[in-house]
N, CA, C and O atoms as a Tinker XYZ file with bonds, in Angstrom:
   400  protein
     1  N     37.657000  199.980000   33.713000    73     2
     2  CA    38.083000  200.031000   32.344000    64     1     3
     3  C     37.038000  200.779000   31.521000    63     2     4     5
     4  O     35.836000  200.641000   31.749000    81     3
     5  N     37.514000  201.570000   30.563000    73     3     6
     6  CA    36.646000  202.320000   29.667000    64     5     7
     7  C     36.892000  201.832000   28.245000    63     6     8     9
     8  O     38.035000  201.696000   27.809000    81     7
     9  N     35.812000  201.573000   27.536000    73     7    10
    10  CA    35.895000  201.133000   26.153000    64     9    11
    11  C     35.132000  202.108000   25.266000    63    10    12    13
    12  O     33.969000  202.413000   25.531000    81    11
    13  N     35.782000  202.595000   24.216000    73    11    14
    14  CA    35.160000  203.467000   23.219000    64    13    15
    15  C     35.254000  202.775000   21.869000    63    14    16    17
    16  O     36.347000  202.422000   21.427000    81    15
    17  N     34.114000  202.579000   21.210000    73    15    18
    18  CA    34.097000  201.891000   19.921000    64    17    19
    19  C     33.233000  202.674000   18.947000    63    18    20    21
    20  O     32.146000  203.118000   19.316000    81    19
    21  N     33.694000  202.857000   17.698000    73    19    22
    22  CA    32.810000  203.441000   16.699000    64    21    23
    23  C     31.701000  202.441000   16.366000    63    22    24    25
    24  O     31.922000  201.231000   16.353000    81    23
    25  N     30.528000  202.960000   16.101000    73    23    26
    26  CA    29.370000  202.131000   15.796000    64    25    27
    27  C     28.660000  202.775000   14.614000    63    26    28    29
    28  O     28.327000  203.959000   14.665000    81    27
    29  N     28.423000  202.017000   13.556000    73    27    30
    30  CA    27.753000  202.552000   12.374000    64    29    31
    31  C     26.344000  201.995000   12.296000    63    30    32    33
    32  O     26.138000  200.783000   12.355000    81    31
    33  N     25.379000  202.890000   12.164000    73    31    34
    34  CA    23.973000  202.519000   12.009000    64    33    35
    35  C     23.467000  203.225000   10.759000    63    34    36    37
    36  O     23.409000  204.453000   10.707000    81    35
    37  N     23.102000  202.436000    9.757000    73    35    38
    38  CA    22.602000  202.964000    8.484000    64    37    39
    39  C     23.503000  204.068000    7.938000    63    38    40    41
    40  O     23.019000  205.101000    7.475000    81    39
    41  N     24.809000  203.846000    7.995000    73    39    42
    42  CA    25.770000  204.784000    7.436000    64    41    43
    43  C     26.123000  205.963000    8.324000    63    42    44    45
    44  O     26.911000  206.818000    7.920000    81    43
    45  N     25.566000  206.029000    9.513000    73    43    46
    46  CA    25.836000  207.126000   10.453000    64    45    47
    47  C     26.709000  206.601000   11.588000    63    46    48    49
    48  O     26.462000  205.521000   12.123000    81    47
    49  N     27.732000  207.372000   11.951000    73    47    50
    50  CA    28.677000  206.943000   12.978000    64    49    51
    51  C     28.291000  207.473000   14.348000    63    50    52    53
    52  O     27.966000  208.649000   14.514000    81    51
    53  N     28.334000  206.584000   15.316000    73    51    54
    54  CA    28.097000  206.890000   16.721000    64    53    55
    55  C     29.287000  206.351000   17.512000    63    54    56    57
    56  O     30.099000  205.593000   16.981000    81    55
    57  N     29.385000  206.739000   18.767000    73    55    58
    58  CA    30.420000  206.211000   19.652000    64    57    59
    59  C     29.725000  205.412000   20.753000    63    58    60    61
    60  O     28.877000  205.934000   21.476000    81    59
    61  N     30.098000  204.143000   20.867000    73    59    62
    62  CA    29.594000  203.286000   21.941000    64    61    63
    63  C     30.617000  203.313000   23.072000    63    62    64    65
    64  O     31.793000  203.017000   22.863000    81    63
    65  N     30.165000  203.666000   24.257000    73    63    66
    66  CA    31.044000  203.775000   25.414000    64    65    67
    67  C     30.568000  202.830000   26.512000    63    66    68    69
    68  O     29.389000  202.809000   26.862000    81    67
    69  N     31.491000  202.059000   27.041000    73    67    70
    70  CA    31.222000  201.181000   28.184000    64    69    71
    71  C     32.212000  201.529000   29.285000    63    70    72    73
    72  O     33.417000  201.604000   29.044000    81    71
    73  N     31.706000  201.741000   30.482000    73    71    74
    74  CA    32.554000  202.026000   31.638000    64    73    75
    75  C     32.288000  200.935000   32.670000    63    74    76    77
    76  O     31.209000  200.871000   33.261000    81    75
    77  N     33.291000  200.077000   32.879000    73    75    78
    78  CA    33.156000  198.993000   33.852000    64    77    79
    79  C     33.445000  199.531000   35.249000    63    78    80    81
    80  O     34.542000  200.014000   35.526000    81    79
    81  N     32.455000  199.442000   36.117000    73    79    82
    82  CA    32.571000  199.883000   37.500000    64    81    83
    83  C     32.290000  198.693000   38.411000    63    82    84    85
    84  O     31.762000  197.681000   37.950000    81    83
    85  N     32.628000  198.792000   39.673000    73    83    86
    86  CA    32.277000  197.695000   40.585000    64    85    87
    87  C     30.764000  197.461000   40.593000    63    86    88    89
    88  O     29.987000  198.369000   40.887000    81    87
    89  N     30.367000  196.251000   40.272000    73    87    90
    90  CA    28.973000  195.812000   40.327000    64    89    91
    91  C     28.064000  196.406000   39.266000    63    90    92    93
    92  O     26.860000  196.154000   39.299000    81    91
    93  N     28.589000  197.186000   38.323000    73    91    94
    94  CA    27.740000  197.730000   37.255000    64    93    95
    95  C     28.592000  198.156000   36.070000    63    94    96    97
    96  O     29.810000  198.294000   36.182000    81    95
    97  N     27.952000  198.358000   34.966000    73    95    98
    98  CA    28.596000  198.894000   33.771000    64    97    99
    99  C     27.734000  200.026000   33.240000    63    98   100   101
   100  O     26.532000  199.849000   33.040000    81    99
   101  N     28.335000  201.188000   33.010000    73    99   102
   102  CA    27.633000  202.308000   32.405000    64   101   103
   103  C     27.764000  202.184000   30.894000    63   102   104   105
   104  O     28.855000  201.938000   30.381000    81   103
   105  N     26.655000  202.353000   30.180000    73   103   106
   106  CA    26.638000  202.210000   28.728000    64   105   107
   107  C     26.037000  203.446000   28.086000    63   106   108   109
   108  O     24.999000  203.934000   28.533000    81   107
   109  N     26.677000  203.959000   27.041000    73   107   110
   110  CA    26.110000  205.040000   26.252000    64   109   111
   111  C     26.414000  204.808000   24.780000    63   110   112   113
   112  O     27.413000  204.183000   24.423000    81   111
   113  N     25.535000  205.323000   23.940000    73   111   114
   114  CA    25.777000  205.418000   22.503000    64   113   115
   115  C     25.441000  206.853000   22.141000    63   114   116   117
   116  O     24.339000  207.328000   22.415000    81   115
   117  N     26.404000  207.549000   21.519000    73   115   118
   118  CA    26.218000  208.987000   21.308000    64   117   119
   119  C     26.735000  209.442000   19.948000    63   118   120   121
   120  O     27.498000  208.751000   19.272000    81   119
   121  N     26.286000  210.627000   19.586000    73   119   122
   122  CA    26.872000  211.381000   18.480000    64   121   123
   123  C     26.939000  212.834000   18.938000    63   122   124   125
   124  O     26.778000  213.118000   20.125000    81   123
   125  N     27.175000  213.745000   18.015000    73   123   126
   126  CA    27.332000  215.144000   18.417000    64   125   127
   127  C     26.017000  215.816000   18.816000    63   126   128   129
   128  O     26.044000  216.939000   19.318000    81   127
   129  N     24.858000  215.159000   18.608000    73   127   130
   130  CA    23.568000  215.738000   18.969000    64   129   131
   131  C     23.020000  215.247000   20.302000    63   130   132   133
   132  O     22.432000  216.017000   21.063000    81   131
   133  N     23.218000  213.950000   20.582000    73   131   134
   134  CA    22.605000  213.396000   21.783000    64   133   135
   135  C     23.080000  211.996000   22.053000    63   134   136   137
   136  O     24.078000  211.541000   21.494000    81   135
   137  N     22.341000  211.299000   22.936000    73   135   138
   138  CA    22.758000  209.963000   23.325000    64   137   139
   139  C     21.621000  209.170000   23.935000    63   138   140   141
   140  O     20.612000  209.716000   24.382000    81   139
   141  N     21.821000  207.852000   23.936000    73   139   142
   142  CA    20.989000  206.972000   24.739000    64   141   143
   143  C     21.917000  206.322000   25.752000    63   142   144   145
   144  O     23.118000  206.187000   25.521000    81   143
   145  N     21.330000  205.916000   26.891000    73   143   146
   146  CA    22.160000  205.417000   27.976000    64   145   147
   147  C     21.388000  204.383000   28.777000    63   146   148   149
   148  O     20.164000  204.293000   28.689000    81   147
   149  N     22.120000  203.608000   29.554000    73   147   150
   150  CA    21.534000  202.611000   30.442000    64   149   151
   151  C     20.766000  203.300000   31.577000    63   150   152   153
   152  O     20.637000  204.523000   31.608000    81   151
   153  N     20.267000  202.494000   32.495000    73   151   154
   154  CA    19.449000  202.989000   33.590000    64   153   155
   155  C     20.101000  203.997000   34.520000    63   154   156   157
   156  O     19.406000  204.601000   35.336000    81   155
   157  N     21.404000  204.200000   34.428000    73   155   158
   158  CA    22.088000  205.173000   35.286000    64   157   159
   159  C     21.733000  206.617000   34.926000    63   158   160   161
   160  O     21.969000  207.530000   35.718000    81   159
   161  N     21.175000  206.825000   33.748000    73   159   162
   162  CA    20.821000  208.181000   33.306000    64   161   163
   163  C     19.651000  208.715000   34.121000    63   162   164   165
   164  O     18.658000  208.016000   34.317000    81   163
   165  N     19.765000  209.940000   34.591000    73   163   166
   166  CA    18.696000  210.583000   35.349000    64   165   167
   167  C     17.996000  211.596000   34.446000    63   166   168   169
   168  O     18.403000  212.755000   34.370000    81   167
   169  N     16.943000  211.152000   33.764000    73   167   170
   170  CA    16.228000  212.014000   32.822000    64   169   171
   171  C     15.608000  213.205000   33.546000    63   170   172   173
   172  O     15.612000  214.313000   33.009000    81   171
   173  N     15.077000  213.004000   34.750000    73   171   174
   174  CA    14.470000  214.109000   35.494000    64   173   175
   175  C     15.488000  215.218000   35.744000    63   174   176   177
   176  O     15.160000  216.398000   35.617000    81   175
   177  N     16.706000  214.853000   36.094000    73   175   178
   178  CA    17.760000  215.846000   36.302000    64   177   179
   179  C     18.024000  216.623000   35.013000    63   178   180   181
   180  O     18.150000  217.847000   35.033000    81   179
   181  N     18.107000  215.907000   33.902000    73   179   182
   182  CA    18.377000  216.579000   32.630000    64   181   183
   183  C     17.246000  217.525000   32.251000    63   182   184   185
   184  O     17.492000  218.585000   31.675000    81   183
   185  N     16.016000  217.155000   32.567000    73   183   186
   186  CA    14.881000  218.010000   32.256000    64   185   187
   187  C     14.758000  219.180000   33.229000    63   186   188   189
   188  O     14.533000  220.315000   32.810000    81   187
   189  N     14.904000  218.911000   34.515000    73   187   190
   190  CA    14.632000  219.924000   35.527000    64   189   191
   191  C     15.789000  220.888000   35.770000    63   190   192   193
   192  O     15.615000  222.102000   35.662000    81   191
   193  N     16.944000  220.371000   36.089000    73   191   194
   194  CA    18.075000  221.240000   36.434000    64   193   195
   195  C     18.871000  221.682000   35.211000    63   194   196   197
   196  O     19.463000  222.761000   35.202000    81   195
   197  N     18.881000  220.847000   34.189000    73   195   198
   198  CA    19.690000  221.162000   33.004000    64   197   199
   199  C     18.819000  221.364000   31.774000    63   198   200   201
   200  O     19.322000  221.378000   30.651000    81   199
   201  N     17.533000  221.520000   31.976000    73   199   202
   202  CA    16.587000  221.643000   30.871000    64   201   203
   203  C     16.888000  222.791000   29.922000    63   202   204   205
   204  O     16.579000  222.713000   28.733000    81   203
   205  N     17.483000  223.845000   30.437000    73   203   206
   206  CA    17.825000  224.988000   29.594000    64   205   207
   207  C     18.879000  224.631000   28.551000    63   206   208   209
   208  O     19.057000  225.362000   27.577000    81   207
   209  N     19.574000  223.519000   28.746000    73   207   210
   210  CA    20.609000  223.091000   27.802000    64   209   211
   211  C     20.038000  222.291000   26.629000    63   210   212   213
   212  O     20.747000  222.014000   25.661000    81   211
   213  N     18.756000  221.920000   26.716000    73   211   214
   214  CA    18.114000  221.146000   25.643000    64   213   215
   215  C     18.886000  219.864000   25.330000    63   214   216   217
   216  O     19.220000  219.608000   24.173000    81   215
   217  N     19.167000  219.070000   26.345000    73   215   218
   218  CA    19.913000  217.825000   26.183000    64   217   219
   219  C     19.005000  216.762000   25.567000    63   218   220   221
   220  O     17.918000  216.481000   26.072000    81   219
   221  N     19.473000  216.185000   24.477000    73   219   222
   222  CA    18.741000  215.132000   23.773000    64   221   223
   223  C     19.255000  213.796000   24.289000    63   222   224   225
   224  O     20.402000  213.425000   24.040000    81   223
   225  N     18.395000  213.072000   25.014000    73   223   226
   226  CA    18.834000  211.822000   25.623000    64   225   227
   227  C     17.652000  210.900000   25.876000    63   226   228   229
   228  O     16.513000  211.338000   26.034000    81   227
   229  N     17.962000  209.606000   25.909000    73   227   230
   230  CA    16.967000  208.592000   26.236000    64   229   231
   231  C     17.580000  207.556000   27.149000    63   230   232   233
   232  O     18.796000  207.367000   27.170000    81   231
   233  N     16.719000  206.878000   27.910000    73   231   234
   234  CA    17.169000  205.917000   28.913000    64   233   235
   235  C     16.489000  204.571000   28.698000    63   234   236   237
   236  O     15.268000  204.487000   28.567000    81   235
   237  N     17.300000  203.527000   28.666000    73   235   238
   238  CA    16.787000  202.158000   28.625000    64   237   239
   239  C     17.239000  201.452000   29.895000    63   238   240   241
   240  O     18.380000  201.616000   30.327000    81   239
   241  N     16.366000  200.681000   30.485000    73   239   242
   242  CA    16.707000  199.996000   31.739000    64   241   243
   243  C     16.873000  198.499000   31.501000    63   242   244   245
   244  O     16.318000  197.938000   30.557000    81   243
   245  N     17.649000  197.867000   32.381000    73   243   246
   246  CA    17.836000  196.436000   32.321000    64   245   247
   247  C     18.795000  195.960000   31.246000    63   246   248   249
   248  O     18.833000  194.770000   30.935000    81   247
   249  N     19.577000  196.881000   30.668000    73   247   250
   250  CA    20.525000  196.499000   29.620000    64   249   251
   251  C     21.911000  196.302000   30.217000    63   250   252   253
   252  O     22.309000  196.996000   31.152000    81   251
   253  N     22.636000  195.341000   29.657000    73   251   254
   254  CA    23.969000  195.040000   30.169000    64   253   255
   255  C     25.041000  195.095000   29.093000    63   254   256   257
   256  O     26.227000  194.965000   29.395000    81   255
   257  N     24.638000  195.288000   27.834000    73   255   258
   258  CA    25.580000  195.363000   26.722000    64   257   259
   259  C     25.150000  196.461000   25.762000    63   258   260   261
   260  O     24.005000  196.912000   25.787000    81   259
   261  N     26.078000  196.883000   24.920000    73   259   262
   262  CA    25.755000  197.890000   23.899000    64   261   263
   263  C     24.678000  197.351000   22.957000    63   262   264   265
   264  O     23.761000  198.085000   22.589000    81   263
   265  N     24.776000  196.099000   22.569000    73   263   266
   266  CA    23.768000  195.509000   21.678000    64   265   267
   267  C     22.384000  195.538000   22.317000    63   266   268   269
   268  O     21.396000  195.843000   21.649000    81   267
   269  N     22.311000  195.223000   23.599000    73   267   270
   270  CA    21.020000  195.295000   24.294000    64   269   271
   271  C     20.506000  196.725000   24.328000    63   270   272   273
   272  O     19.309000  196.952000   24.152000    81   271
   273  N     21.386000  197.693000   24.550000    73   271   274
   274  CA    20.989000  199.101000   24.560000    64   273   275
   275  C     20.429000  199.513000   23.203000    63   274   276   277
   276  O     19.444000  200.248000   23.138000    81   275
   277  N     21.037000  199.054000   22.135000    73   275   278
   278  CA    20.563000  199.388000   20.794000    64   277   279
   279  C     19.163000  198.830000   20.527000    63   278   280   281
   280  O     18.383000  199.432000   19.789000    81   279
   281  N     18.846000  197.684000   21.124000    73   279   282
   282  CA    17.600000  196.990000   20.827000    64   281   283
   283  C     16.517000  197.142000   21.890000    63   282   284   285
   284  O     15.418000  196.610000   21.735000    81   283
   285  N     16.815000  197.852000   22.948000    73   283   286
   286  CA    15.859000  197.998000   24.048000    64   285   287
   287  C     14.904000  199.165000   23.797000    63   286   288   289
   288  O     15.280000  200.152000   23.165000    81   287
   289  N     13.677000  199.054000   24.290000    73   287   290
   290  CA    12.776000  200.202000   24.247000    64   289   291
   291  C     13.200000  201.233000   25.292000    63   290   292   293
   292  O     13.629000  200.877000   26.390000    81   291
   293  N     13.078000  202.493000   24.945000    73   291   294
   294  CA    13.428000  203.564000   25.886000    64   293   295
   295  C     12.346000  203.666000   26.956000    63   294   296   297
   296  O     11.152000  203.663000   26.660000    81   295
   297  N     12.787000  203.756000   28.185000    73   295   298
   298  CA    11.886000  203.857000   29.336000    64   297   299
   299  C     11.539000  205.309000   29.640000    63   298   300   301
   300  O     10.468000  205.596000   30.173000    81   299
   301  N     12.446000  206.225000   29.299000    73   299   302
   302  CA    12.185000  207.655000   29.484000    64   301   303
   303  C     13.078000  208.432000   28.520000    63   302   304   305
   304  O     14.130000  207.955000   28.094000    81   303
   305  N     12.627000  209.645000   28.188000    73   303   306
   306  CA    13.369000  210.514000   27.270000    64   305   307
   307  C     13.255000  211.953000   27.761000    63   306   308   309
   308  O     12.318000  212.300000   28.480000    81   307
   309  N     14.208000  212.780000   27.370000    73   307   310
   310  CA    14.151000  214.198000   27.745000    64   309   311
   311  C     13.137000  214.935000   26.863000    63   310   312   313
   312  O     12.733000  214.446000   25.808000    81   311
   313  N     12.745000  216.108000   27.319000    73   311   314
   314  CA    11.828000  216.941000   26.519000    64   313   315
   315  C     12.463000  217.318000   25.188000    63   314   316   317
   316  O     11.782000  217.361000   24.163000    81   315
   317  N     13.760000  217.589000   25.199000    73   315   318
   318  CA    14.451000  217.931000   23.949000    64   317   319
   319  C     14.421000  216.756000   22.974000    63   318   320   321
   320  O     14.302000  216.961000   21.766000    81   319
   321  N     14.529000  215.532000   23.483000    73   319   322
   322  CA    14.436000  214.346000   22.625000    64   321   323
   323  C     13.028000  214.230000   22.037000    63   322   324   325
   324  O     12.868000  213.899000   20.863000    81   323
   325  N     12.013000  214.501000   22.855000    73   323   326
   326  CA    10.632000  214.445000   22.368000    64   325   327
   327  C     10.411000  215.403000   21.209000    63   326   328   329
   328  O      9.659000  215.095000   20.284000    81   327
   329  N     11.054000  216.555000   21.248000    73   327   330
   330  CA    10.925000  217.527000   20.162000    64   329   331
   331  C     11.440000  216.985000   18.831000    63   330   332   333
   332  O     11.014000  217.434000   17.767000    81   331
   333  N     12.371000  216.006000   18.894000    73   331   334
   334  CA    12.906000  215.372000   17.679000    64   333   335
   335  C     12.066000  214.178000   17.246000    63   334   336   337
   336  O     12.357000  213.562000   16.222000    81   335
   337  N     11.029000  213.842000   18.008000    73   335   338
   338  CA    10.199000  212.695000   17.676000    64   337   339
   339  C     10.617000  211.416000   18.371000    63   338   340   341
   340  O     10.132000  210.337000   18.031000    81   339
   341  N     11.514000  211.525000   19.343000    73   339   342
   342  CA    11.935000  210.362000   20.133000    64   341   343
   343  C     10.950000  210.217000   21.286000    63   342   344   345
   344  O     10.640000  211.192000   21.970000    81   343
   345  N     10.456000  208.992000   21.501000    73   343   346
   346  CA     9.439000  208.821000   22.533000    64   345   347
   347  C      9.679000  207.547000   23.341000    63   346   348   349
   348  O     10.426000  206.657000   22.933000    81   347
   349  N      9.028000  207.489000   24.489000    73   347   350
   350  CA     9.083000  206.311000   25.347000    64   349   351
   351  C      8.580000  205.118000   24.546000    63   350   352   353
   352  O      7.574000  205.213000   23.844000    81   351
   353  N      9.283000  203.996000   24.654000    73   351   354
   354  CA     8.909000  202.789000   23.936000    64   353   355
   355  C      9.652000  202.617000   22.619000    63   354   356   357
   356  O      9.689000  201.518000   22.066000    81   355
   357  N     10.247000  203.697000   22.111000    73   355   358
   358  CA    11.021000  203.626000   20.872000    64   357   359
   359  C     12.278000  202.811000   21.122000    63   358   360   361
   360  O     12.903000  202.938000   22.175000    81   359
   361  N     12.651000  201.977000   20.162000    73   359   362
   362  CA    13.869000  201.171000   20.268000    64   361   363
   363  C     15.095000  202.086000   20.154000    63   362   364   365
   364  O     15.073000  203.073000   19.419000    81   363
   365  N     16.159000  201.751000   20.885000    73   363   366
   366  CA    17.365000  202.578000   20.922000    64   365   367
   367  C     17.892000  202.982000   19.557000    63   366   368   369
   368  O     18.190000  204.155000   19.333000    81   367
   369  N     18.010000  202.033000   18.645000    73   367   370
   370  CA    18.528000  202.330000   17.308000    64   369   371
   371  C     17.650000  203.356000   16.594000    63   370   372   373
   372  O     18.169000  204.263000   15.942000    81   371
   373  N     16.350000  203.227000   16.708000    73   371   374
   374  CA    15.428000  204.187000   16.068000    64   373   375
   375  C     15.632000  205.580000   16.641000    63   374   376   377
   376  O     15.623000  206.565000   15.903000    81   375
   377  N     15.815000  205.665000   17.945000    73   375   378
   378  CA    16.049000  206.961000   18.598000    64   377   379
   379  C     17.352000  207.584000   18.094000    63   378   380   381
   380  O     17.402000  208.776000   17.795000    81   379
   381  N     18.398000  206.773000   18.005000    73   379   382
   382  CA    19.688000  207.287000   17.531000    64   381   383
   383  C     19.559000  207.841000   16.117000    63   382   384   385
   384  O     20.147000  208.878000   15.809000    81   383
   385  N     18.813000  207.178000   15.266000    73   383   386
   386  CA    18.655000  207.662000   13.890000    64   385   387
   387  C     17.889000  208.982000   13.825000    63   386   388   389
   388  O     18.049000  209.738000   12.867000    81   387
   389  N     17.069000  209.265000   14.820000    73   387   390
   390  CA    16.385000  210.574000   14.891000    64   389   391
   391  C     17.373000  211.690000   15.248000    63   390   392   393
   392  O     17.083000  212.870000   15.048000    81   391
   393  N     18.549000  211.308000   15.783000    73   391   394
   394  CA    19.550000  212.285000   16.209000    64   393   395
   395  C     20.532000  212.658000   15.106000    63   394   396   397
   396  O     21.456000  213.432000   15.357000    81   395
   397  N     20.367000  212.141000   13.906000    73   395   398
   398  CA    21.324000  212.468000   12.833000    64   397   399
   399  C     20.826000  213.642000   12.015000    63   398   400
   400  O     21.493000  214.063000   11.070000    81   399
């Protein structure tokens, strides 16, 4: 099952996506600039193979809900995200606000 929900943070709209898979759930919160995602995100791939695309993304591990993703510290971020001031340890919501 796939769930798409609008999410408003300080007046800015994002899309929260949950994909229920066997034994796991993929979670993302995104807007037209970038996204944060659960541990399934491969930041190294985005930096190394897709780095020319300047993908703005961050990864939080150990999260099981959208609310947890919003409140978790990022474990890794892409180089493009770092250029916006998003860094490892930043809480998900703070990172999303850097993407507006």
